Structures are given as structure tokens and as C-alpha cells.
C-alpha positions in Angstrom: -0.3 0.0 0.2 1.6 3.1 -1.2 1.3 6.5 -0.2 2.3 10.4 -1.2 4.2 8.8 -3.4 6.5 6.5 -1.6 6.9 3.2 -0.9 7.2 1.8 2.7 10.8 -0.5 1.8 12.2 3.0 1.0 11.0 4.7 4.6 10.9 1.7 6.5 15.1 0.4 6.1 15.7 -2.8 9.0 18.2 0.5 10.1 15.5 2.1 10.9 13.1 -1.0 12.3 16.2 -1.9 14.5 16.0 2.6 15.9 12.9 2.5 16.6 13.0 -0.8 18.8 15.9 -0.2 20.3 13.6 3.3 21.4 10.8 1.5 22.0 12.4 -1.1 24.3 14.1 1.8 26.2 10.9 3.6 26.2 9.2 0.5 27.8 12.2 0.7 30.1 11.6 4.0 30.8 7.5 3.2 31.3 8.2 0.6 33.9 11.0 1.9 36.1 8.2 5.0 36.6 5.1 2.9 37.5 7.0 0.7 39.8 8.2 4.0 41.9 4.3 5.2 41.6 3.6 2.0 43.7 6.1 2.4 45.5 4.9 6.2 47.1 1.3 4.9 46.5 2.7 1.7 48.7 3.5 4.8 50.9 0.7 6.5 50.9 1.3 8.3 48.1 3.5 10.9 49.4 7.1 10.6 48.7 
């Protein structure tokens, strides 16, 4: 499926896929750390 005059293969190279996967992994790790910190503060009554 093409739109805007470019193909998916031109826009999405294997290198770009690896960069995206790494960025998603880092974002997931950050989100997990934030969620863990939120759980810890909630367990202490919400006041950090």
C-alpha cells in the first residue's frame, strides 16, 4: 500500500527498524521504572 508517492520499503529500512525497536525498548524500560516508582509511593500513602 503506497501513499504520498513513497513505498514502505523506501521509508522503513532494516536499520530504521532496529532503531525503532531500540527506542521502544528504552521507552518501555522507562515506563516500567515510572510505574514501579508510582507503586512504591502509593504503598507509602502517596507521599514521597
